[in-house]
C-alpha positions in Angstrom: 9.7 -18.9 -7.7 8.0 -19.6 -4.3 5.3 -17.8 -2.5 5.2 -16.2 0.9 2.5 -14.8 3.2 2.4 -11.2 4.2 0.2 -10.3 7.1 -0.7 -6.7 7.9 -2.4 -4.9 10.8 -4.0 -1.7 9.6 -6.5 0.6 11.2 -10.2 0.4 10.2 -10.2 3.7 8.4 -7.4 2.7 6.1 -9.0 -0.7 5.4 -12.3 1.1 4.5 -10.4 3.3 2.1 -8.8 0.2 0.5 -12.1 -1.5 0.3 -13.6 1.5 -1.5 -10.8 1.7 -4.0 -10.9 -2.0 -4.7 -14.7 -2.1 -5.1 -14.5 0.7 -7.7 -12.3 -1.6 -9.7 -14.3 -4.7 -9.0 -11.4 -6.3 -7.1 -10.8 -7.8 -3.7 -8.7 -5.8 -1.2 -5.9 -8.4 -1.6 -5.9 -8.1 -5.4 -5.9 -4.3 -5.2 -2.9 -4.2 -2.8 -0.9 -6.7 -4.9 -1.7 -4.8 -8.1 -0.6 -1.6 -6.4 2.7 -3.2 -5.2 3.6 -4.4 -8.6 3.1 -1.1 -10.4 6.2 0.1 -12.1 6.3 3.4 -10.1 5.7 1.8 -6.7 9.4 2.0 -5.7 9.6 5.7 -6.4 6.3 6.5 -4.8 7.3 4.5 -1.7 10.7 6.1 -1.4 9.0 9.6 -1.7 6.6 8.7 1.1 9.4 7.5 3.3 11.3 10.7 2.7 8.3 12.8 3.5 7.6 10.8 6.7 11.2 11.2 7.8 11.0 15.0 7.2 7.8 15.2 9.1 9.3 13.4 12.1 12.7 15.2 11.8 14.6 12.0 11.1 16.7 13.4 8.3 
C-alpha cells in the first residue's frame, strides 16, 4: 500500500476549530483529521452532510 499527499485549503475559523478539537485530545491537526476520516461511521456522516448541503442549495 502506497501513500499519497492530500492538500487542503480551509478558512481560518475552521482551522481554529480543528486545532481546538485536536488540542483537547493531545493530537496534531493532521492526526485528528486522519483519525476522523478513518472512523467507521465517516462514510455515513459524510453522505448525510452531502445530502443536507444539496437540499440547502436545492440541488436534489
